[in-house]
Structures are given as structure tokens and as C-alpha cells.
mmJSON file of the N, C-alpha and C atoms, coordinates in Angstrom:
{"data_MODEL":{"atom_site":{
"group_PDB":["ATOM","ATOM","ATOM","ATOM","ATOM","ATOM","ATOM","ATOM","ATOM","ATOM","ATOM","ATOM","ATOM","ATOM","ATOM","ATOM","ATOM","ATOM","ATOM","ATOM","ATOM","ATOM","ATOM","ATOM","ATOM","ATOM","ATOM","ATOM","ATOM","ATOM","ATOM","ATOM","ATOM","ATOM","ATOM","ATOM","ATOM","ATOM","ATOM","ATOM","ATOM","ATOM","ATOM","ATOM","ATOM","ATOM","ATOM","ATOM","ATOM","ATOM","ATOM","ATOM","ATOM","ATOM","ATOM","ATOM","ATOM","ATOM","ATOM","ATOM","ATOM","ATOM","ATOM","ATOM","ATOM","ATOM","ATOM","ATOM","ATOM","ATOM","ATOM","ATOM","ATOM","ATOM","ATOM","ATOM","ATOM","ATOM","ATOM","ATOM","ATOM","ATOM","ATOM","ATOM","ATOM","ATOM","ATOM","ATOM","ATOM","ATOM","ATOM","ATOM","ATOM","ATOM","ATOM","ATOM","ATOM","ATOM","ATOM","ATOM","ATOM","ATOM","ATOM","ATOM","ATOM","ATOM","ATOM","ATOM","ATOM","ATOM","ATOM","ATOM","ATOM","ATOM","ATOM","ATOM","ATOM","ATOM","ATOM","ATOM","ATOM","ATOM","ATOM","ATOM","ATOM","ATOM","ATOM","ATOM","ATOM","ATOM","ATOM","ATOM","ATOM","ATOM","ATOM","ATOM","ATOM","ATOM","ATOM","ATOM","ATOM","ATOM","ATOM","ATOM","ATOM","ATOM","ATOM","ATOM","ATOM","ATOM","ATOM","ATOM","ATOM","ATOM","ATOM","ATOM","ATOM","ATOM","ATOM","ATOM","ATOM","ATOM","ATOM","ATOM","ATOM","ATOM","ATOM","ATOM","ATOM","ATOM","ATOM","ATOM","ATOM","ATOM","ATOM","ATOM","ATOM","ATOM","ATOM","ATOM","ATOM","ATOM","ATOM","ATOM","ATOM","ATOM","ATOM","ATOM","ATOM","ATOM","ATOM","ATOM","ATOM","ATOM","ATOM"],
"id":[1,2,3,4,5,6,7,8,9,10,11,12,13,14,15,16,17,18,19,20,21,22,23,24,25,26,27,28,29,30,31,32,33,34,35,36,37,38,39,40,41,42,43,44,45,46,47,48,49,50,51,52,53,54,55,56,57,58,59,60,61,62,63,64,65,66,67,68,69,70,71,72,73,74,75,76,77,78,79,80,81,82,83,84,85,86,87,88,89,90,91,92,93,94,95,96,97,98,99,100,101,102,103,104,105,106,107,108,109,110,111,112,113,114,115,116,117,118,119,120,121,122,123,124,125,126,127,128,129,130,131,132,133,134,135,136,137,138,139,140,141,142,143,144,145,146,147,148,149,150,151,152,153,154,155,156,157,158,159,160,161,162,163,164,165,166,167,168,169,170,171,172,173,174,175,176,177,178,179,180,181,182,183,184,185,186,187,188,189,190,191,192,193,194,195],
"type_symbol":["N","C","C","N","C","C","N","C","C","N","C","C","N","C","C","N","C","C","N","C","C","N","C","C","N","C","C","N","C","C","N","C","C","N","C","C","N","C","C","N","C","C","N","C","C","N","C","C","N","C","C","N","C","C","N","C","C","N","C","C","N","C","C","N","C","C","N","C","C","N","C","C","N","C","C","N","C","C","N","C","C","N","C","C","N","C","C","N","C","C","N","C","C","N","C","C","N","C","C","N","C","C","N","C","C","N","C","C","N","C","C","N","C","C","N","C","C","N","C","C","N","C","C","N","C","C","N","C","C","N","C","C","N","C","C","N","C","C","N","C","C","N","C","C","N","C","C","N","C","C","N","C","C","N","C","C","N","C","C","N","C","C","N","C","C","N","C","C","N","C","C","N","C","C","N","C","C","N","C","C","N","C","C","N","C","C","N","C","C","N","C","C","N","C","C"],
"label_atom_id":["N","CA","C","N","CA","C","N","CA","C","N","CA","C","N","CA","C","N","CA","C","N","CA","C","N","CA","C","N","CA","C","N","CA","C","N","CA","C","N","CA","C","N","CA","C","N","CA","C","N","CA","C","N","CA","C","N","CA","C","N","CA","C","N","CA","C","N","CA","C","N","CA","C","N","CA","C","N","CA","C","N","CA","C","N","CA","C","N","CA","C","N","CA","C","N","CA","C","N","CA","C","N","CA","C","N","CA","C","N","CA","C","N","CA","C","N","CA","C","N","CA","C","N","CA","C","N","CA","C","N","CA","C","N","CA","C","N","CA","C","N","CA","C","N","CA","C","N","CA","C","N","CA","C","N","CA","C","N","CA","C","N","CA","C","N","CA","C","N","CA","C","N","CA","C","N","CA","C","N","CA","C","N","CA","C","N","CA","C","N","CA","C","N","CA","C","N","CA","C","N","CA","C","N","CA","C","N","CA","C","N","CA","C","N","CA","C","N","CA","C","N","CA","C","N","CA","C"],
"label_alt_id":[null,null,null,null,null,null,null,null,null,null,null,null,null,null,null,null,null,null,null,null,null,null,null,null,null,null,null,null,null,null,null,null,null,null,null,null,null,null,null,null,null,null,null,null,null,null,null,null,null,null,null,null,null,null,null,null,null,null,null,null,null,null,null,null,null,null,null,null,null,null,null,null,null,null,null,null,null,null,null,null,null,null,null,null,null,null,null,null,null,null,null,null,null,null,null,null,null,null,null,null,null,null,null,null,null,null,null,null,null,null,null,null,null,null,null,null,null,null,null,null,null,null,null,null,null,null,null,null,null,null,null,null,null,null,null,null,null,null,null,null,null,null,null,null,null,null,null,null,null,null,null,null,null,null,null,null,null,null,null,null,null,null,null,null,null,null,null,null,null,null,null,null,null,null,null,null,null,null,null,null,null,null,null,null,null,null,null,null,null,null,null,null,null,null,null],
"label_comp_id":["MET","MET","MET","LEU","LEU","LEU","ALA","ALA","ALA","LYS","LYS","LYS","GLU","GLU","GLU","ARG","ARG","ARG","GLN","GLN","GLN","MET","MET","MET","TRP","TRP","TRP","ILE","ILE","ILE","MET","MET","MET","GLN","GLN","GLN","LYS","LYS","LYS","VAL","VAL","VAL","LEU","LEU","LEU","CYS","CYS","CYS","GLU","GLU","GLU","GLY","GLY","GLY","ARG","ARG","ARG","VAL","VAL","VAL","TYR","TYR","TYR","ILE","ILE","ILE","ASN","ASN","ASN","ALA","ALA","ALA","PHE","PHE","PHE","ALA","ALA","ALA","SER","SER","SER","GLU","GLU","GLU","PHE","PHE","PHE","GLY","GLY","GLY","VAL","VAL","VAL","THR","THR","THR","SER","SER","SER","GLU","GLU","GLU","THR","THR","THR","ILE","ILE","ILE","ARG","ARG","ARG","GLY","GLY","GLY","ASP","ASP","ASP","ILE","ILE","ILE","ARG","ARG","ARG","ALA","ALA","ALA","LEU","LEU","LEU","GLU","GLU","GLU","TRP","TRP","TRP","ASP","ASP","ASP","LYS","LYS","LYS","ARG","ARG","ARG","ILE","ILE","ILE","VAL","VAL","VAL","LYS","LYS","LYS","THR","THR","THR","HIS","HIS","HIS","GLY","GLY","GLY","GLY","GLY","GLY","ALA","ALA","ALA","MET","MET","MET","LEU","LEU","LEU","ASN","ASN","ASN","GLN","GLN","GLN","ASP","ASP","ASP","LEU","LEU","LEU","GLU","GLU","GLU","LYS","LYS","LYS","ASP","ASP","ASP"],
"label_asym_id":["A","A","A","A","A","A","A","A","A","A","A","A","A","A","A","A","A","A","A","A","A","A","A","A","A","A","A","A","A","A","A","A","A","A","A","A","A","A","A","A","A","A","A","A","A","A","A","A","A","A","A","A","A","A","A","A","A","A","A","A","A","A","A","A","A","A","A","A","A","A","A","A","A","A","A","A","A","A","A","A","A","A","A","A","A","A","A","A","A","A","A","A","A","A","A","A","A","A","A","A","A","A","A","A","A","A","A","A","A","A","A","A","A","A","A","A","A","A","A","A","A","A","A","A","A","A","A","A","A","A","A","A","A","A","A","A","A","A","A","A","A","A","A","A","A","A","A","A","A","A","A","A","A","A","A","A","A","A","A","A","A","A","A","A","A","A","A","A","A","A","A","A","A","A","A","A","A","A","A","A","A","A","A","A","A","A","A","A","A","A","A","A","A","A","A"],
"label_entity_id":["1","1","1","1","1","1","1","1","1","1","1","1","1","1","1","1","1","1","1","1","1","1","1","1","1","1","1","1","1","1","1","1","1","1","1","1","1","1","1","1","1","1","1","1","1","1","1","1","1","1","1","1","1","1","1","1","1","1","1","1","1","1","1","1","1","1","1","1","1","1","1","1","1","1","1","1","1","1","1","1","1","1","1","1","1","1","1","1","1","1","1","1","1","1","1","1","1","1","1","1","1","1","1","1","1","1","1","1","1","1","1","1","1","1","1","1","1","1","1","1","1","1","1","1","1","1","1","1","1","1","1","1","1","1","1","1","1","1","1","1","1","1","1","1","1","1","1","1","1","1","1","1","1","1","1","1","1","1","1","1","1","1","1","1","1","1","1","1","1","1","1","1","1","1","1","1","1","1","1","1","1","1","1","1","1","1","1","1","1","1","1","1","1","1","1"],
"label_seq_id":[1,1,1,2,2,2,3,3,3,4,4,4,5,5,5,6,6,6,7,7,7,8,8,8,9,9,9,10,10,10,11,11,11,12,12,12,13,13,13,14,14,14,15,15,15,16,16,16,17,17,17,18,18,18,19,19,19,20,20,20,21,21,21,22,22,22,23,23,23,24,24,24,25,25,25,26,26,26,27,27,27,28,28,28,29,29,29,30,30,30,31,31,31,32,32,32,33,33,33,34,34,34,35,35,35,36,36,36,37,37,37,38,38,38,39,39,39,40,40,40,41,41,41,42,42,42,43,43,43,44,44,44,45,45,45,46,46,46,47,47,47,48,48,48,49,49,49,50,50,50,51,51,51,52,52,52,53,53,53,54,54,54,55,55,55,56,56,56,57,57,57,58,58,58,59,59,59,60,60,60,61,61,61,62,62,62,63,63,63,64,64,64,65,65,65],
"pdbx_PDB_ins_code":[null,null,null,null,null,null,null,null,null,null,null,null,null,null,null,null,null,null,null,null,null,null,null,null,null,null,null,null,null,null,null,null,null,null,null,null,null,null,null,null,null,null,null,null,null,null,null,null,null,null,null,null,null,null,null,null,null,null,null,null,null,null,null,null,null,null,null,null,null,null,null,null,null,null,null,null,null,null,null,null,null,null,null,null,null,null,null,null,null,null,null,null,null,null,null,null,null,null,null,null,null,null,null,null,null,null,null,null,null,null,null,null,null,null,null,null,null,null,null,null,null,null,null,null,null,null,null,null,null,null,null,null,null,null,null,null,null,null,null,null,null,null,null,null,null,null,null,null,null,null,null,null,null,null,null,null,null,null,null,null,null,null,null,null,null,null,null,null,null,null,null,null,null,null,null,null,null,null,null,null,null,null,null,null,null,null,null,null,null,null,null,null,null,null,null],
"Cartn_x":[-11.211,-11.096,-9.619,-9.252,-7.873,-7.556,-6.286,-5.848,-6.301,-6.152,-6.536,-8.04,-8.836,-10.285,-10.603,-9.945,-10.149,-9.731,-8.606,-8.119,-9.09,-9.721,-10.735,-11.906,-12.351,-13.454,-13.054,-11.836,-11.353,-11.358,-10.845,-10.819,-12.223,-13.139,-14.517,-15.127,-14.878,-15.419,-14.802,-13.499,-12.827,-13.384,-13.564,-14.084,-15.516,-16.321,-17.72,-17.854,-17.111,-17.301,-16.163,-15.051,-13.94,-12.989,-13.395,-12.569,-12.985,-12.039,-12.342,-11.721,-12.279,-11.793,-11.333,-10.153,-9.534,-10.421,-10.883,-11.658,-12.956,-13.603,-14.852,-14.599,-13.544,-13.237,-12.783,-12.017,-11.576,-12.786,-13.759,-14.978,-15.77,-15.915,-16.701,-16.122,-14.801,-14.159,-13.734,-13.851,-13.477,-11.979,-11.202,-9.74,-9.233,-7.955,-7.386,-7.194,-7.077,-6.829,-5.465,-4.512,-3.194,-3.298,-4.197,-4.414,-4.899,-5.839,-6.361,-5.277,-4.473,-3.355,-2.409,-2.17,-1.325,-1.936,-3.259,-3.948,-3.838,-3.999,-3.901,-2.478,-1.474,-0.084,0.156,-0.397,-0.228,-0.869,-2.051,-2.722,-1.995,-1.431,-0.668,0.621,1.228,2.43,2.14,0.934,0.506,0.069,0.14,-0.227,-1.703,-2.55,-3.981,-4.697,-4.187,-4.78,-3.672,-4.082,-3.154,-3.621,-2.684,-3.033,-3.357,-4.35,-4.686,-4.774,-4.951,-5.095,-6.371,-6.221,-7.372,-7.993,-7.382,-7.974,-7.175,-7.899,-7.262,-8.26,-7.72,-8.569,-7.953,-8.722,-8.25,-7.069,-6.093,-4.944,-5.43,-5.238,-5.721,-5.161,-3.96,-3.367,-4.178,-4.851,-5.667,-6.918,-7.443,-8.652,-8.411,-7.172,-6.851,-6.772,-6.524,-6.397,-7.728],
"Cartn_y":[-119.296,-120.033,-120.299,-120.114,-120.335,-121.822,-122.136,-123.533,-124.179,-123.473,-124.045,-124.325,-123.493,-123.73,-124.982,-125.119,-126.316,-127.56,-127.466,-128.611,-128.996,-128.005,-128.305,-129.066,-128.622,-129.303,-130.719,-130.879,-132.204,-133.122,-132.641,-133.464,-133.812,-132.862,-133.138,-134.225,-134.14,-135.136,-136.516,-136.552,-137.822,-138.429,-137.609,-138.114,-138.639,-137.977,-138.396,-139.59,-139.566,-140.565,-141.575,-141.287,-142.217,-142.041,-141.265,-141.118,-139.866,-139.238,-138.102,-138.347,-137.686,-137.812,-136.452,-136.42,-135.177,-134.448,-135.128,-134.455,-133.872,-134.549,-134.042,-132.74,-132.699,-131.481,-130.361,-130.685,-129.656,-128.987,-129.773,-129.219,-128.412,-128.956,-128.299,-126.936,-126.847,-125.607,-124.714,-125.207,-124.405,-124.161,-125.168,-125.081,-126.263,-126.268,-127.374,-128.592,-129.734,-130.959,-130.891,-130.18,-130.03,-129.249,-128.281,-127.536,-128.473,-129.345,-130.298,-131.304,-131.717,-132.617,-131.975,-130.682,-129.957,-129.941,-129.738,-129.77,-131.153,-132.177,-133.551,-133.847,-133.365,-133.553,-132.891,-131.699,-130.998,-131.793,-132.327,-133.132,-134.445,-135.003,-136.238,-135.969,-134.832,-134.457,-134.421,-133.967,-133.932,-135.309,-136.303,-137.696,-137.858,-136.978,-137.056,-137.939,-137.917,-138.735,-139.437,-140.373,-141.112,-140.937,-140.57,-140.441,-141.8,-141.832,-143.028,-142.643,-143.614,-143.323,-142.511,-141.252,-140.395,-139.715,-139.865,-139.235,-139.466,-139.575,-139.797,-140.425,-141.042,-141.637,-141.371,-141.597,-141.355,-142.252,-141.704,-142.475,-143.502,-144.762,-145.838,-145.75,-145.204,-145.057,-144.115,-143.123,-142.188,-142.871,-143.84,-144.525,-145.365,-145.793,-146.629,-145.842,-144.514,-143.688,-143.436],
"Cartn_z":[-109.03,-107.78,-107.5,-106.26,-105.851,-105.72,-105.816,-105.733,-104.424,-103.307,-102.007,-101.958,-102.601,-102.644,-103.465,-104.611,-105.434,-104.673,-103.977,-103.218,-102.104,-101.482,-100.462,-101.081,-102.258,-102.952,-103.342,-103.819,-104.199,-102.982,-101.854,-100.644,-100.169,-100.226,-99.815,-100.678,-101.974,-102.905,-102.648,-102.423,-102.135,-100.85,-99.837,-98.564,-98.709,-99.533,-99.72,-100.664,-101.749,-102.801,-102.916,-102.257,-102.28,-103.445,-104.458,-105.655,-106.402,-107.093,-107.969,-109.337,-110.326,-111.7,-112.207,-112.769,-113.226,-114.225,-115.254,-116.301,-115.771,-114.834,-114.264,-113.503,-112.708,-111.969,-112.89,-113.916,-114.854,-115.504,-115.906,-116.503,-115.485,-114.293,-113.249,-112.869,-112.77,-112.352,-113.514,-114.74,-115.895,-115.981,-115.605,-115.681,-116.508,-116.773,-117.541,-116.65,-117.283,-116.523,-115.835,-116.426,-115.796,-114.49,-114.427,-113.185,-112.084,-112.412,-111.429,-111.046,-112.011,-111.697,-110.685,-110.848,-109.895,-108.505,-108.444,-107.152,-106.518,-107.331,-106.832,-106.36,-107.101,-106.672,-105.315,-105.115,-103.83,-102.701,-102.931,-101.903,-101.668,-102.733,-102.587,-101.802,-102.019,-101.293,-99.788,-99.429,-98.017,-97.524,-98.401,-98.098,-97.743,-98.293,-98.028,-99.042,-100.287,-101.341,-102.104,-102.957,-103.809,-105.252,-106.132,-107.546,-108.125,-108.995,-109.746,-111.219,-112.07,-113.498,-113.708,-114.111,-114.4,-113.202,-112.022,-110.855,-109.598,-108.491,-107.195,-106.242,-105.205,-104.169,-102.808,-101.764,-100.409,-100.085,-99.408,-98.956,-97.944,-98.202,-97.339,-95.927,-95.774,-94.444,-93.575,-94.176,-93.417,-92.879,-93.612,-93.195,-91.944,-91.708,-90.559,-89.261,-89.365,-88.157,-87.497],
"occupancy":[1.0,1.0,1.0,1.0,1.0,1.0,1.0,1.0,1.0,1.0,1.0,1.0,1.0,1.0,1.0,1.0,1.0,1.0,1.0,1.0,1.0,1.0,1.0,1.0,1.0,1.0,1.0,1.0,1.0,1.0,1.0,1.0,1.0,1.0,1.0,1.0,1.0,1.0,1.0,1.0,1.0,1.0,1.0,1.0,1.0,1.0,1.0,1.0,1.0,1.0,1.0,1.0,1.0,1.0,1.0,1.0,1.0,1.0,1.0,1.0,1.0,1.0,1.0,1.0,1.0,1.0,1.0,1.0,1.0,1.0,1.0,1.0,1.0,1.0,1.0,1.0,1.0,1.0,1.0,1.0,1.0,1.0,1.0,1.0,1.0,1.0,1.0,1.0,1.0,1.0,1.0,1.0,1.0,1.0,1.0,1.0,1.0,1.0,1.0,1.0,1.0,1.0,1.0,1.0,1.0,1.0,1.0,1.0,1.0,1.0,1.0,1.0,1.0,1.0,1.0,1.0,1.0,1.0,1.0,1.0,1.0,1.0,1.0,1.0,1.0,1.0,1.0,1.0,1.0,1.0,1.0,1.0,1.0,1.0,1.0,1.0,1.0,1.0,1.0,1.0,1.0,1.0,1.0,1.0,1.0,1.0,1.0,1.0,1.0,1.0,1.0,1.0,1.0,1.0,1.0,1.0,1.0,1.0,1.0,1.0,1.0,1.0,1.0,1.0,1.0,1.0,1.0,1.0,1.0,1.0,1.0,1.0,1.0,1.0,1.0,1.0,1.0,1.0,1.0,1.0,1.0,1.0,1.0,1.0,1.0,1.0,1.0,1.0,1.0,1.0,1.0,1.0,1.0,1.0,1.0],
"B_iso_or_equiv":[0.0,0.0,0.0,0.0,0.0,0.0,0.0,0.0,0.0,0.0,0.0,0.0,0.0,0.0,0.0,0.0,0.0,0.0,0.0,0.0,0.0,0.0,0.0,0.0,0.0,0.0,0.0,0.0,0.0,0.0,0.0,0.0,0.0,0.0,0.0,0.0,0.0,0.0,0.0,0.0,0.0,0.0,0.0,0.0,0.0,0.0,0.0,0.0,0.0,0.0,0.0,0.0,0.0,0.0,0.0,0.0,0.0,0.0,0.0,0.0,0.0,0.0,0.0,0.0,0.0,0.0,0.0,0.0,0.0,0.0,0.0,0.0,0.0,0.0,0.0,0.0,0.0,0.0,0.0,0.0,0.0,0.0,0.0,0.0,0.0,0.0,0.0,0.0,0.0,0.0,0.0,0.0,0.0,0.0,0.0,0.0,0.0,0.0,0.0,0.0,0.0,0.0,0.0,0.0,0.0,0.0,0.0,0.0,0.0,0.0,0.0,0.0,0.0,0.0,0.0,0.0,0.0,0.0,0.0,0.0,0.0,0.0,0.0,0.0,0.0,0.0,0.0,0.0,0.0,0.0,0.0,0.0,0.0,0.0,0.0,0.0,0.0,0.0,0.0,0.0,0.0,0.0,0.0,0.0,0.0,0.0,0.0,0.0,0.0,0.0,0.0,0.0,0.0,0.0,0.0,0.0,0.0,0.0,0.0,0.0,0.0,0.0,0.0,0.0,0.0,0.0,0.0,0.0,0.0,0.0,0.0,0.0,0.0,0.0,0.0,0.0,0.0,0.0,0.0,0.0,0.0,0.0,0.0,0.0,0.0,0.0,0.0,0.0,0.0,0.0,0.0,0.0,0.0,0.0,0.0],
"pdbx_formal_charge":[null,null,null,null,null,null,null,null,null,null,null,null,null,null,null,null,null,null,null,null,null,null,null,null,null,null,null,null,null,null,null,null,null,null,null,null,null,null,null,null,null,null,null,null,null,null,null,null,null,null,null,null,null,null,null,null,null,null,null,null,null,null,null,null,null,null,null,null,null,null,null,null,null,null,null,null,null,null,null,null,null,null,null,null,null,null,null,null,null,null,null,null,null,null,null,null,null,null,null,null,null,null,null,null,null,null,null,null,null,null,null,null,null,null,null,null,null,null,null,null,null,null,null,null,null,null,null,null,null,null,null,null,null,null,null,null,null,null,null,null,null,null,null,null,null,null,null,null,null,null,null,null,null,null,null,null,null,null,null,null,null,null,null,null,null,null,null,null,null,null,null,null,null,null,null,null,null,null,null,null,null,null,null,null,null,null,null,null,null,null,null,null,null,null,null],
"auth_seq_id":[1,1,1,2,2,2,3,3,3,4,4,4,5,5,5,6,6,6,7,7,7,8,8,8,9,9,9,10,10,10,11,11,11,12,12,12,13,13,13,14,14,14,15,15,15,16,16,16,17,17,17,18,18,18,19,19,19,20,20,20,21,21,21,22,22,22,23,23,23,24,24,24,25,25,25,26,26,26,27,27,27,28,28,28,29,29,29,30,30,30,31,31,31,32,32,32,33,33,33,34,34,34,35,35,35,36,36,36,37,37,37,38,38,38,39,39,39,40,40,40,41,41,41,42,42,42,43,43,43,44,44,44,45,45,45,46,46,46,47,47,47,48,48,48,49,49,49,50,50,50,51,51,51,52,52,52,53,53,53,54,54,54,55,55,55,56,56,56,57,57,57,58,58,58,59,59,59,60,60,60,61,61,61,62,62,62,63,63,63,64,64,64,65,65,65],
"auth_comp_id":["MET","MET","MET","LEU","LEU","LEU","ALA","ALA","ALA","LYS","LYS","LYS","GLU","GLU","GLU","ARG","ARG","ARG","GLN","GLN","GLN","MET","MET","MET","TRP","TRP","TRP","ILE","ILE","ILE","MET","MET","MET","GLN","GLN","GLN","LYS","LYS","LYS","VAL","VAL","VAL","LEU","LEU","LEU","CYS","CYS","CYS","GLU","GLU","GLU","GLY","GLY","GLY","ARG","ARG","ARG","VAL","VAL","VAL","TYR","TYR","TYR","ILE","ILE","ILE","ASN","ASN","ASN","ALA","ALA","ALA","PHE","PHE","PHE","ALA","ALA","ALA","SER","SER","SER","GLU","GLU","GLU","PHE","PHE","PHE","GLY","GLY","GLY","VAL","VAL","VAL","THR","THR","THR","SER","SER","SER","GLU","GLU","GLU","THR","THR","THR","ILE","ILE","ILE","ARG","ARG","ARG","GLY","GLY","GLY","ASP","ASP","ASP","ILE","ILE","ILE","ARG","ARG","ARG","ALA","ALA","ALA","LEU","LEU","LEU","GLU","GLU","GLU","TRP","TRP","TRP","ASP","ASP","ASP","LYS","LYS","LYS","ARG","ARG","ARG","ILE","ILE","ILE","VAL","VAL","VAL","LYS","LYS","LYS","THR","THR","THR","HIS","HIS","HIS","GLY","GLY","GLY","GLY","GLY","GLY","ALA","ALA","ALA","MET","MET","MET","LEU","LEU","LEU","ASN","ASN","ASN","GLN","GLN","GLN","ASP","ASP","ASP","LEU","LEU","LEU","GLU","GLU","GLU","LYS","LYS","LYS","ASP","ASP","ASP"],
"auth_asym_id":["A","A","A","A","A","A","A","A","A","A","A","A","A","A","A","A","A","A","A","A","A","A","A","A","A","A","A","A","A","A","A","A","A","A","A","A","A","A","A","A","A","A","A","A","A","A","A","A","A","A","A","A","A","A","A","A","A","A","A","A","A","A","A","A","A","A","A","A","A","A","A","A","A","A","A","A","A","A","A","A","A","A","A","A","A","A","A","A","A","A","A","A","A","A","A","A","A","A","A","A","A","A","A","A","A","A","A","A","A","A","A","A","A","A","A","A","A","A","A","A","A","A","A","A","A","A","A","A","A","A","A","A","A","A","A","A","A","A","A","A","A","A","A","A","A","A","A","A","A","A","A","A","A","A","A","A","A","A","A","A","A","A","A","A","A","A","A","A","A","A","A","A","A","A","A","A","A","A","A","A","A","A","A","A","A","A","A","A","A","A","A","A","A","A","A"],
"auth_atom_id":["N","CA","C","N","CA","C","N","CA","C","N","CA","C","N","CA","C","N","CA","C","N","CA","C","N","CA","C","N","CA","C","N","CA","C","N","CA","C","N","CA","C","N","CA","C","N","CA","C","N","CA","C","N","CA","C","N","CA","C","N","CA","C","N","CA","C","N","CA","C","N","CA","C","N","CA","C","N","CA","C","N","CA","C","N","CA","C","N","CA","C","N","CA","C","N","CA","C","N","CA","C","N","CA","C","N","CA","C","N","CA","C","N","CA","C","N","CA","C","N","CA","C","N","CA","C","N","CA","C","N","CA","C","N","CA","C","N","CA","C","N","CA","C","N","CA","C","N","CA","C","N","CA","C","N","CA","C","N","CA","C","N","CA","C","N","CA","C","N","CA","C","N","CA","C","N","CA","C","N","CA","C","N","CA","C","N","CA","C","N","CA","C","N","CA","C","N","CA","C","N","CA","C","N","CA","C","N","CA","C","N","CA","C","N","CA","C","N","CA","C","N","CA","C","N","CA","C"],
"pdbx_PDB_model_num":[1,1,1,1,1,1,1,1,1,1,1,1,1,1,1,1,1,1,1,1,1,1,1,1,1,1,1,1,1,1,1,1,1,1,1,1,1,1,1,1,1,1,1,1,1,1,1,1,1,1,1,1,1,1,1,1,1,1,1,1,1,1,1,1,1,1,1,1,1,1,1,1,1,1,1,1,1,1,1,1,1,1,1,1,1,1,1,1,1,1,1,1,1,1,1,1,1,1,1,1,1,1,1,1,1,1,1,1,1,1,1,1,1,1,1,1,1,1,1,1,1,1,1,1,1,1,1,1,1,1,1,1,1,1,1,1,1,1,1,1,1,1,1,1,1,1,1,1,1,1,1,1,1,1,1,1,1,1,1,1,1,1,1,1,1,1,1,1,1,1,1,1,1,1,1,1,1,1,1,1,1,1,1,1,1,1,1,1,1,1,1,1,1,1,1]
}}}
């Protein structure tokens, strides 16, 4: 699976559940936790999500729009 595809799944999960966990996604996609951290960093760079301990959550500023 390509990085952009994983990032789409991560965003969908965050939008539905409000939070994602690195280890759960790493297991689900069969990649390392560092790979998921990289995906989360890319999404955080776009200001779509905010990194948290062990995962990420939706950027609160986006919820206000």
C-alpha cells in the first residue's frame, strides 16, 4: 500500500473515531510503527491532525470550520 493510501485510511479513521493508534495501524497494514509515524507526520504537516502519545487525533482547528 502506498503512503497516500495509508494516509487516506488514517484520515478516515480519525474523522470517524476521533483518534488513531500507531500500533493498531501498523498491525493492520503490515508495516512498522515508524512507517505510520511518518504518515502521521505528513498529515500533521498539512495541519489535518495532531500527533498524540501513541497516535493522533483530529486538529481541533479543523472542527471549528
